[in-house]
N, CA and C atoms as an extended XYZ file, in Angstrom:
270
Properties=species:S:1:pos:R:3:atomname:S:1:resname:S:1:resid:I:1 pbc="F F F"
N        68.562      120.641      190.786 N   MET     1
C        69.232      120.282      192.024 CA  MET     1
C        68.292      120.550      193.193 C   MET     1
N        68.245      119.638      194.106 N   ALA     2
C        67.376      119.775      195.275 CA  ALA     2
C        67.914      120.848      196.213 C   ALA     2
N        66.989      121.571      196.800 N   GLN     3
C        67.346      122.600      197.773 CA  GLN     3
C        67.329      121.985      199.168 C   GLN     3
N        68.255      122.408      200.010 N   LEU     4
C        68.319      121.931      201.386 CA  LEU     4
C        67.432      122.793      202.267 C   LEU     4
N        66.714      122.147      203.189 N   ILE     5
C        65.854      122.874      204.115 CA  ILE     5
C        65.810      122.102      205.434 C   ILE     5
N        65.833      122.825      206.543 N   THR     6
C        65.770      122.155      207.842 CA  THR     6
C        64.368      121.604      208.071 C   THR     6
N        64.286      120.605      208.922 N   ILE     7
C        62.993      119.985      209.190 CA  ILE     7
C        62.028      120.964      209.850 C   ILE     7
N        62.559      121.867      210.683 N   SER     8
C        61.673      122.840      211.334 CA  SER     8
C        61.104      123.828      210.312 C   SER     8
N        61.937      124.273      209.353 N   LYS     9
C        61.426      125.165      208.302 CA  LYS     9
C        60.457      124.425      207.388 C   LYS     9
N        60.758      123.171      207.093 N   ALA    10
C        59.870      122.376      206.237 CA  ALA    10
C        58.500      122.229      206.894 C   ALA    10
N        58.496      122.031      208.195 N   LYS    11
C        57.228      121.908      208.924 CA  LYS    11
C        56.424      123.200      208.810 C   LYS    11
N        57.090      124.324      208.969 N   GLN    12
C        56.419      125.626      208.893 CA  GLN    12
C        55.920      125.932      207.485 C   GLN    12
N        56.651      125.470      206.480 N   GLN    13
C        56.373      125.856      205.097 CA  GLN    13
C        55.847      124.709      204.234 C   GLN    13
N        55.302      123.666      204.850 N   LEU    14
C        54.947      122.467      204.092 CA  LEU    14
C        54.003      122.746      202.921 C   LEU    14
N        52.975      123.534      203.136 N   LEU    15
C        52.042      123.817      202.035 CA  LEU    15
C        52.737      124.544      200.882 C   LEU    15
N        53.593      125.495      201.207 N   GLU    16
C        54.332      126.230      200.172 CA  GLU    16
C        55.313      125.308      199.452 C   GLU    16
N        55.993      124.450      200.193 N   LEU    17
C        56.935      123.514      199.572 CA  LEU    17
C        56.197      122.545      198.647 C   LEU    17
N        55.036      122.071      199.088 N   ALA    18
C        54.240      121.171      198.246 CA  ALA    18
C        53.801      121.884      196.967 C   ALA    18
N        53.411      123.139      197.086 N   ARG    19
C        53.023      123.916      195.905 CA  ARG    19
C        54.196      124.039      194.947 C   ARG    19
N        55.377      124.331      195.493 N   ARG    20
C        56.559      124.512      194.640 CA  ARG    20
C        56.974      123.211      193.957 C   ARG    20
N        56.790      122.077      194.635 N   THR    21
C        57.113      120.811      193.968 CA  THR    21
C        56.124      120.536      192.849 C   THR    21
N        54.855      120.809      193.116 N   GLN    22
C        53.816      120.528      192.122 CA  GLN    22
C        53.872      121.490      190.942 C   GLN    22
N        53.944      122.777      191.222 N   GLU    23
C        53.837      123.778      190.157 CA  GLU    23
C        55.165      124.103      189.484 C   GLU    23
N        56.253      124.051      190.236 N   LEU    24
C        57.547      124.456      189.691 CA  LEU    24
C        58.518      123.293      189.494 C   LEU    24
N        58.132      122.107      189.946 N   GLY    25
C        58.990      120.939      189.791 CA  GLY    25
C        60.213      120.945      190.686 C   GLY    25
N        60.183      121.720      191.752 N   GLN    26
C        61.333      121.806      192.649 CA  GLN    26
C        61.373      120.603      193.592 C   GLN    26
N        62.578      120.265      194.042 N   SER    27
C        62.783      119.184      195.002 CA  SER    27
C        63.507      119.736      196.214 C   SER    27
N        63.277      119.100      197.363 N   PHE    28
C        63.880      119.548      198.612 CA  PHE    28
C        64.436      118.361      199.381 C   PHE    28
N        65.596      118.558      199.971 N   ILE    29
C        66.170      117.593      200.900 CA  ILE    29
C        65.964      118.170      202.288 C   ILE    29
N        65.317      117.396      203.137 N   ILE    30
C        64.989      117.865      204.480 CA  ILE    30
C        66.059      117.367      205.447 C   ILE    30
N        66.612      118.311      206.206 N   LEU    31
C        67.711      118.021      207.122 CA  LEU    31
C        67.256      118.052      208.574 C   LEU    31
N        67.787      117.121      209.361 N   LYS    32
C        67.591      117.133      210.811 CA  LYS    32
C        68.974      117.031      211.430 C   LYS    32
N        69.306      118.003      212.244 N   ASP    33
C        70.646      118.080      212.836 CA  ASP    33
C        71.726      118.063      211.754 C   ASP    33
N        71.423      118.698      210.625 N   GLY    34
C        72.385      118.824      209.538 CA  GLY    34
C        72.510      117.609      208.642 C   GLY    34
N        71.752      116.561      208.916 N   GLU    35
C        71.826      115.329      208.123 CA  GLU    35
C        70.537      115.142      207.320 C   GLU    35
N        70.636      114.651      206.084 N   PRO    36
C        69.427      114.418      205.293 CA  PRO    36
C        68.592      113.286      205.892 C   PRO    36
N        67.290      113.537      206.065 N   VAL    37
C        66.394      112.523      206.625 CA  VAL    37
C        65.212      112.220      205.708 C   VAL    37
N        64.947      113.106      204.764 N   SER    38
C        63.795      112.912      203.888 CA  SER    38
C        63.965      113.762      202.636 C   SER    38
N        63.114      113.477      201.665 N   ALA    39
C        63.122      114.271      200.436 CA  ALA    39
C        61.685      114.571      200.040 C   ALA    39
N        61.496      115.736      199.489 N   LEU    40
C        60.193      116.150      198.971 CA  LEU    40
C        60.402      116.438      197.493 C   LEU    40
N        59.684      115.709      196.639 N   LEU    41
C        59.873      115.861      195.209 CA  LEU    41
C        58.539      115.745      194.496 C   LEU    41
N        58.478      116.211      193.245 N   PRO    42
C        57.230      116.104      192.489 CA  PRO    42
C        56.780      114.638      192.391 C   PRO    42
N        55.480      114.417      192.476 N   PHE    43
C        54.943      113.059      192.477 CA  PHE    43
C        55.321      112.297      191.212 C   PHE    43
N        55.341      112.977      190.066 N   GLU    44
C        55.705      112.309      188.811 CA  GLU    44
C        57.133      111.775      188.879 C   GLU    44
N        58.020      112.530      189.509 N   GLU    45
C        59.409      112.097      189.655 CA  GLU    45
C        59.485      110.875      190.572 C   GLU    45
N        58.716      110.911      191.649 N   TYR    46
C        58.649      109.781      192.577 CA  TYR    46
C        58.161      108.524      191.854 C   TYR    46
N        57.081      108.652      191.086 N   GLU    47
C        56.559      107.514      190.323 CA  GLU    47
C        57.591      106.982      189.340 C   GLU    47
N        58.311      107.881      188.695 N   SER    48
C        59.336      107.489      187.736 CA  SER    48
C        60.440      106.682      188.412 C   SER    48
N        60.837      107.107      189.596 N   ILE    49
C        61.863      106.380      190.351 CA  ILE    49
C        61.364      104.978      190.694 C   ILE    49
N        60.122      104.878      191.161 N   LEU    50
C        59.564      103.564      191.499 CA  LEU    50
C        59.489      102.660      190.275 C   LEU    50
N        59.081      103.202      189.132 N   GLU    51
C        59.010      102.411      187.903 CA  GLU    51
C        60.393      101.922      187.491 C   GLU    51
N        61.388      102.796      187.609 N   THR    52
C        62.758      102.415      187.268 CA  THR    52
C        63.241      101.291      188.174 C   THR    52
N        62.995      101.417      189.470 N   LEU    53
C        63.390      100.367      190.414 CA  LEU    53
C        62.685       99.055      190.096 C   LEU    53
N        61.415       99.127      189.737 N   ASP    54
C        60.661       97.928      189.390 CA  ASP    54
C        61.266       97.247      188.169 C   ASP    54
N        61.622       98.029      187.165 N   ILE    55
C        62.251       97.468      185.961 CA  ILE    55
C        63.575       96.809      186.311 C   ILE    55
N        64.373       97.474      187.137 N   LEU    56
C        65.671       96.917      187.518 CA  LEU    56
C        65.511       95.622      188.309 C   LEU    56
N        64.453       95.534      189.128 N   GLU    57
C        64.217       94.317      189.911 CA  GLU    57
C        63.682       93.180      189.056 C   GLU    57
N        62.807       93.483      188.111 N   THR    58
C        62.175       92.429      187.319 CA  THR    58
C        63.002       92.016      186.108 C   THR    58
N        63.938       92.848      185.691 N   GLU    59
C        64.810       92.525      184.556 CA  GLU    59
C        66.261       92.675      184.984 C   GLU    59
N        66.802       91.652      185.641 N   PRO    60
C        68.159       91.779      186.182 CA  PRO    60
C        69.231       92.038      185.120 C   PRO    60
N        68.981       91.652      183.871 N   ASP    61
C        69.980       91.844      182.814 CA  ASP    61
C        69.820       93.170      182.081 C   ASP    61
N        68.912       94.023      182.523 N   ILE    62
C        68.617       95.255      181.781 CA  ILE    62
C        69.839       96.161      181.653 C   ILE    62
N        70.641       96.261      182.712 N   LEU    63
C        71.822       97.130      182.631 CA  LEU    63
C        72.829       96.598      181.615 C   LEU    63
N        72.994       95.284      181.563 N   LYS    64
C        73.890       94.694      180.560 CA  LYS    64
C        73.375       94.987      179.152 C   LYS    64
N        72.057       94.858      178.979 N   LYS    65
C        71.456       95.125      177.670 CA  LYS    65
C        71.626       96.591      177.272 C   LYS    65
N        71.455       97.482      178.225 N   LEU    66
C        71.631       98.908      177.937 CA  LEU    66
C        73.073       99.224      177.557 C   LEU    66
N        74.021       98.649      178.282 N   LYS    67
C        75.437       98.891      177.962 CA  LYS    67
C        75.786       98.335      176.586 C   LYS    67
N        75.247       97.155      176.258 N   ARG    68
C        75.499       96.578      174.937 CA  ARG    68
C        74.899       97.473      173.852 C   ARG    68
N        73.701       97.975      174.094 N   ALA    69
C        73.056       98.867      173.124 CA  ALA    69
C        73.864      100.144      172.942 C   ALA    69
N        74.394      100.692      174.030 N   GLU    70
C        75.230      101.900      173.924 CA  GLU    70
C        76.469      101.633      173.078 C   GLU    70
N        77.095      100.472      173.276 N   ARG    71
C        78.279      100.120      172.470 CA  ARG    71
C        77.908       99.981      170.996 C   ARG    71
N        76.779       99.341      170.723 N   GLU    72
C        76.339       99.158      169.339 CA  GLU    72
C        76.042      100.498      168.670 C   GLU    72
N        75.410      101.400      169.391 N   ILE    73
C        75.121      102.731      168.844 CA  ILE    73
C        76.416      103.480      168.572 C   ILE    73
N        77.349      103.419      169.522 N   ALA    74
C        78.632      104.106      169.350 CA  ALA    74
C        79.390      103.564      168.142 C   ALA    74
N        79.212      102.278      167.866 N   ALA    75
C        79.884      101.657      166.725 CA  ALA    75
C        79.113      101.865      165.422 C   ALA    75
N        77.977      102.528      165.496 N   GLY    76
C        77.194      102.797      164.295 CA  GLY    76
C        76.249      101.681      163.900 C   GLY    76
N        76.077      100.706      164.766 N   HIS    77
C        75.193       99.577      164.476 CA  HIS    77
C        73.801       99.844      165.031 C   HIS    77
N        73.072      100.662      164.322 N   TYR    78
C        71.700      100.969      164.723 CA  TYR    78
C        70.906      101.355      163.488 C   TYR    78
N        69.610      101.413      163.652 N   GLN    79
C        68.728      101.781      162.557 CA  GLN    79
C        67.754      102.838      163.075 C   GLN    79
N        67.579      103.897      162.308 N   THR    80
C        66.632      104.934      162.720 CA  THR    80
C        65.209      104.390      162.627 C   THR    80
N        64.309      105.029      163.338 N   TRP    81
C        62.907      104.619      163.326 CA  TRP    81
C        62.344      104.699      161.909 C   TRP    81
N        62.664      105.782      161.198 N   HIS    82
C        62.151      105.961      159.834 CA  HIS    82
C        62.656      104.858      158.903 C   HIS    82
N        63.920      104.504      159.035 N   LYS    83
C        64.485      103.456      158.185 CA  LYS    83
C        63.857      102.097      158.520 C   LYS    83
N        63.663      101.833      159.796 N   ALA    84
C        63.038      100.572      160.205 CA  ALA    84
C        61.605      100.490      159.700 C   ALA    84
N        60.903      101.592      159.749 N   LYS    85
C        59.516      101.628      159.284 CA  LYS    85
C        59.451      101.357      157.782 C   LYS    85
N        60.383      101.970      157.018 N   LYS    86
C        60.418      101.748      155.569 CA  LYS    86
C        60.732      100.293      155.242 C   LYS    86
N        61.694       99.704      155.945 N   SER    87
C        62.081       98.325      155.647 CA  SER    87
C        60.970       97.345      156.012 C   SER    87
N        60.139       97.698      156.980 N   LYS    88
C        59.022       96.835      157.352 CA  LYS    88
C        57.957       96.821      156.252 C   LYS    88
N        57.777       97.969      155.600 N   ARG    89
C        56.795       98.068      154.510 CA  ARG    89
C        57.215       97.235      153.306 C   ARG    89
N        58.498       97.171      153.165 N   GLY    90
C        58.980       96.607      152.118 CA  GLY    90
C        59.437       95.980      151.052 C   GLY    90
């Protein structure tokens, strides 16, 4: 869960906050006048969010496919990796 921090404290502690995001994986929501205005998060998490958004933009049906896959798994219609590998040899 992201920690809340005022913009004035974030300004004073920016190097420490950057260290904590990098080394400890912590995230921060920066507040101005009590309202969120920015977020500080580990770079890997930021990249992951951008990649996810890119996938959602380039594959508009991806959510439908994921929901269908979830239903199929719940119904037992799936094959384990090991079983698929064996059947490919086969």
